[in-house]
C-alpha positions in Angstrom: 0.5 -0.1 0.0 2.0 3.9 -0.9 0.3 7.1 0.9 -2.5 4.1 2.1 -4.2 3.9 -1.0 -4.3 0.3 -2.5 -1.3 -0.5 -5.6 -4.1 0.0 -8.5 -6.3 3.1 -6.6 -2.2 4.6 -6.6 -1.6 4.3 -10.0 -5.0 5.6 -10.9 -4.7 8.7 -9.0 -1.5 8.9 -10.4 -1.4 8.7 -13.7 -5.0 10.9 -13.8 -3.2 13.7 -12.0 -0.7 12.8 -14.7 -2.6 13.8 -17.4 -4.3 16.4 -16.8 -1.2 18.5 -16.4 0.3 16.4 -19.8 -2.8 18.1 -21.4 -2.1 22.2 -21.3 1.4 21.0 -23.4 -0.6 19.1 -25.6 -3.5 21.7 -26.6 -0.6 24.3 -26.8 1.3 22.0 -28.8 -1.2 21.3 -31.3 -2.2 24.8 -32.0 1.3 25.8 -32.7 1.1 23.3 -35.9 -2.5 24.2 -36.0 -3.3 20.7 -36.4 -7.4 21.7 -34.7 -9.8 24.7 -36.6 -9.8 27.1 -33.7 -13.8 26.6 -32.3 -12.5 23.0 -31.7 -9.0 23.9 -30.4 -11.4 25.9 -27.9 -14.1 23.7 -26.8 -10.5 21.5 -25.6 -8.9 24.0 -23.4 -13.3 24.8 -21.6 -13.6 21.0 -22.1 -9.7 20.9 -19.6 -10.8 23.4 -17.8 -13.9 21.5 -16.8 -12.0 18.7 -16.3 -9.6 19.8 -13.8 -12.5 20.4 -11.7 -14.4 17.1 -12.1 -11.3 14.7 -11.8 -10.6 15.9 -7.9 -14.7 16.0 -7.4 -14.7 11.8 -8.7 -11.3 10.8 -7.0 -11.3 12.2 -3.9 -14.3 10.9 -2.0 -13.8 7.0 -3.6 -10.3 7.9 -2.3 -11.2 9.2 1.1 -13.7 6.1 2.6 -16.3 4.0 2.6 -19.0 6.5 4.1 -17.5 10.2 1.8 -17.6 7.2 -1.4 -21.4 6.3 -0.6 -21.9 10.1 0.4 -20.5 10.9 -3.2 -22.2 8.6 -5.4 -25.8 9.9 -4.1 -24.8 13.5 -4.7 -24.2 12.9 -7.9 -27.2 10.6 -7.9 -29.8 13.0 -6.5 -28.0 15.5 -9.3 -28.5 13.7 -12.3 -32.1 12.9 -10.5 -32.8 17.1 -10.5 -31.4 18.0 -14.7 -33.6 14.6 -15.4 -36.4 16.0 -13.5 -36.1 19.5 -15.3 -36.2 18.3 -18.5 -38.8 15.8 -18.6 -41.1 18.2 -16.5 -41.1 15.4 -14.3 -40.3 17.7 -10.8 -43.5 19.8 -12.1 -45.1 16.5 -10.0 -44.3 17.1 -7.0 -45.1 14.9 -5.0 -43.5 11.9 -7.5 -40.8 13.7 -7.3 -40.4 13.5 -3.6 -41.2 9.7 -3.4 -38.5 9.5 -5.6 -35.6 11.4 -3.7 -36.6 10.3 -0.2 -36.6 6.6 -2.5 -32.6 7.2 -2.9 -32.4 8.7 0.5 -33.0 5.7 1.7 -31.0 3.5 -0.8 -28.2 5.9 0.5 -29.0 4.9 3.6 -29.2 1.2 3.3 -26.2 1.2 1.8 -24.3 3.2 4.5 -25.7 0.9 6.8 -24.2 -2.1 5.0 -28.0 -3.3 4.7 -28.1 -5.4 1.9 -31.6 -7.5 3.0 -33.2 -3.3 2.4 -31.4 -2.3 -0.1 -33.0 -4.9 -2.6 -36.3 -4.7 -1.2 -36.1 -1.1 -1.9 -36.9 -1.5 -5.6 -40.2 -3.2 -5.1 -41.4 -1.0 -1.8 -40.3 2.4 -3.7 -41.9 1.3 -7.1 -45.4 0.2 -4.9 -45.1 3.7 -2.8 -44.9 5.9 -6.1 -48.1 3.7 -7.6 -49.9 4.1 -5.1 -48.8 7.1 -3.1 -49.8 9.0 -6.9 -53.4 7.8 -6.4 -53.8 10.8 -3.9 -53.6 13.8 -6.2 -57.0 12.0 -7.8 -55.7 13.1 -11.5 -55.9 10.2 -13.2 -55.0 12.0 -16.2 -51.8 12.1 -17.0 -51.3 9.0 -14.1 -49.6 6.9 -16.2 -46.8 9.4 -17.4 -45.8 10.7 -14.3 -45.9 7.3 -11.9 -44.2 5.6 -15.4 -41.7 8.6 -15.3 -41.0 8.6 -11.3 -40.4 5.1 -11.3 -38.3 5.5 -14.0 -35.5 8.0 -12.8 -35.6 5.6 -9.3 -34.5 2.7 -10.9 -32.0 5.0 -13.1 -30.6 7.0 -10.3 -31.5 5.2 -7.0 -30.9 1.4 -8.1 -28.5 1.5 -10.7 -26.0 4.1 -9.1 -26.9 2.5 -5.7 -25.4 -0.7 -7.0 -22.3 1.0 -7.7 -22.4 3.1 -4.4 -22.6 -0.4 -2.4 -18.8 -1.3 -4.1 -18.1 0.6 -1.3 -18.8 -1.7 1.5 -15.9 -4.5 -0.1 -12.3 -4.0 1.4 -11.4 -3.3 -2.2 -13.8 -1.0 -3.6 -11.5 1.6 -3.8 -9.1 0.3 -6.1 -12.5 -1.3 -8.1 -14.7 2.0 -8.3 -11.5 3.9 -9.5 -11.2 0.7 -11.9 -14.7 1.6 -12.4 -14.8 5.2 -13.4 -11.5 5.5 -14.9 -12.5 2.5 -18.1 -16.2 3.5 -18.1 -14.7 7.3 -19.1 -12.2 6.1 -21.3 -15.3 3.8 -23.2 -16.4 6.9 -24.6 -12.4 7.8 -25.8 -12.4 4.5 -27.2 -15.0 4.7 -28.8 -15.1 8.1 -30.1 -11.4 7.2 -31.9 -12.3 4.1 -33.1 -15.4 5.6 -34.2 -13.8 8.4 -36.2 -10.4 5.6 -37.4 -12.4 3.0 -39.0 -15.7 3.4 -37.8 -18.3 3.3 -40.9 -21.4 2.0 -40.6 -23.5 3.8 -37.8 -24.4 1.9 -35.0 -27.6 3.8 -33.9 -28.4 7.0 -36.6 -31.9 7.7 -35.0 -31.1 7.6 -31.7 -27.5 9.1 -32.2 -25.7 9.4 -35.3 -22.1 10.0 -34.4 -21.7 6.6 -32.6 -20.3 3.5 -35.6 -20.6 -0.4 -35.1 -16.8 -0.1 -35.2 -16.0 2.3 -33.2 -18.6 0.4 -30.5 -16.8 -2.5 -30.9 -13.2 -1.7 -30.9 -13.9 0.2 -27.8 -15.3 -2.7 -26.4 -11.9 -4.9 -26.9 -9.6 -1.2 -25.3 -11.8 -1.5 -22.5 -12.5 -5.3 -22.4 -8.3 -5.0 -21.6 -7.4 -2.4 -19.8 -10.5 -3.5 -17.0 -9.8 -7.2 -17.5 -6.3 -6.2 -16.5 -6.6 -3.4 -13.3 -9.5 -6.6 -12.0 -6.5 -9.5 -12.2 -4.3 -6.6 -10.3 -7.3 -5.9 -8.1 -8.3 -9.8 -7.4 -5.0 -11.6 -8.0 -5.8 -15.2 -6.9 -9.2 -14.7 -6.3 -12.0 -17.0 -8.4 -12.4 -14.0 -11.2 -9.1 -14.1 -11.5 -9.3 -16.3 -14.8 -9.3 -15.3 -18.5 -12.9 -16.1 -18.9 -14.2 -14.2 -16.2 -11.5 -11.1 -16.8 -13.0 -10.6 -20.3 -16.6 -10.7 -19.6 -16.5 -8.1 -16.7 -14.3 -6.3 -19.1 -17.1 -7.3 -22.0 -19.5 -6.1 -19.0 -18.6 -3.2 -18.8 -17.7 -1.5 -22.2 -20.9 -2.4 -23.0 -23.0 -1.3 -20.4 -21.4 1.3 -20.0 -22.1 2.2 -24.1 -25.8 1.1 -23.5 -26.1 4.5 -20.6 -25.2 6.7 -22.8 -27.1 5.4 -25.8 -30.0 5.6 -23.1 -29.6 9.0 -22.3 -29.0 10.0 -26.2 -33.0 8.3 -26.9 -34.6 10.3 -24.1 -32.2 13.3 -25.0 -34.1 12.7 -28.9 -38.2 12.3 -27.7 -37.2 15.4 -26.0 -35.7 17.1 -28.9 -33.0 18.6 -26.7 -29.0 18.6 -27.2 -27.9 18.2 -23.8 -29.4 17.3 -19.7 -28.0 20.6 -18.8 -25.5 23.3 -19.1 -23.5 23.0 -15.6 -20.1 22.0 -17.3 -19.1 23.5 -19.7 -17.8 21.9 -23.0 -20.0 18.4 -21.6 -23.2 20.0 -21.2 -24.9 18.3 -17.7 -23.7 15.8 -15.0 -26.1 13.4 -16.4 -24.8 13.7 -20.2 -20.9 13.6 -18.2 -22.1 11.3 -16.5 -24.8 8.7 -18.3 -21.8 5.7 -18.8 -21.8 4.3 -15.2 -25.6 4.3 -15.0 -25.5 0.6 -16.0 -22.2 -0.5 -14.9 -23.0 -0.6 -11.1 -26.0 -3.6 -11.1 -24.0 -5.6 -13.8 -20.1 -6.0 -12.4 -22.1 -6.1 -8.7 -24.4 -8.8 -9.9 -21.2 -10.5 -11.3 -19.1 -10.7 -8.3 -21.0 -11.4 -5.9 -22.7 -14.4 -7.4 -18.7 -15.3 -7.6 -18.9 -14.9 -3.9 -16.3 -12.1 -5.0 -17.4 -9.5 -3.2 -16.7 -10.1 0.1 -18.4 -6.7 1.4 -16.5 -7.0 4.5 -17.7 -4.2 6.2 -20.0 -4.7 9.3 -23.7 -5.4 9.0 -26.6 -3.3 9.9 -23.9 -1.1 11.1 -26.5 1.7 13.0 -29.5 -0.9 12.8 -28.0 -3.7 14.8 -27.3 -6.5 13.3 
């Protein structure tokens, strides 16, 4: 352990810091040799300045400990839900919106308490609450839309991101969560670069016109190699430290990451908007930046849990008692 961190966590943090330090030099060199149009160069600088803020906000809670990581993911989920509710108009239905927020808070409590049974039960309990309590308004017109949007939001930002948050309860939660975040972000970059290099055929042209089949497949290959390597270093000697498991997990991360991006693209197309918000210069909203993380958590959590790799070493039911 270096600086109290798992070696993989240390090197991920060090790599991110090094990339942020090198990026301005690269941008200056590109400007000198005029390899980029002025507008694109300005956009890259805007994105870089945003990453100077985003990177510490993403990394520091995850390395600070179990509770900071759980609270950090909860804050991210809450802010993403805020953007979603504003974009879809769900915020106008205060009762449904309140139930989604309360459900998210209960999910966070169950994770912090390490109460797995309650965490699993909350999906059906909160969904049922949204369905039933929405009757109080006595407004049948629009009932299906209100309830469906509320359930959809809770499943995305409460349950799905909650699974990623729950990884913090494992003794290897820090390197695992950092590896997931790093690979999810690079997965997007790999898809973009591969698509520009050899992508010809569009993947889903009506949903996301810029995405190609070649880009998607290239991202799967590159992300699988990277994530599989990191998992090998994190879970050395465990049941999943085998090429088959490492390849499956890498493929799961890449595919579910791309699915999250495509789902949000479809929602934005349906709403007729380009970005969910304008929170981050050069990126759009937080949801535009972190949509690829939404479905990764459940896929990895249940795969690792099924093969008894997630030990979830934190004492169970910390606040509510055993």
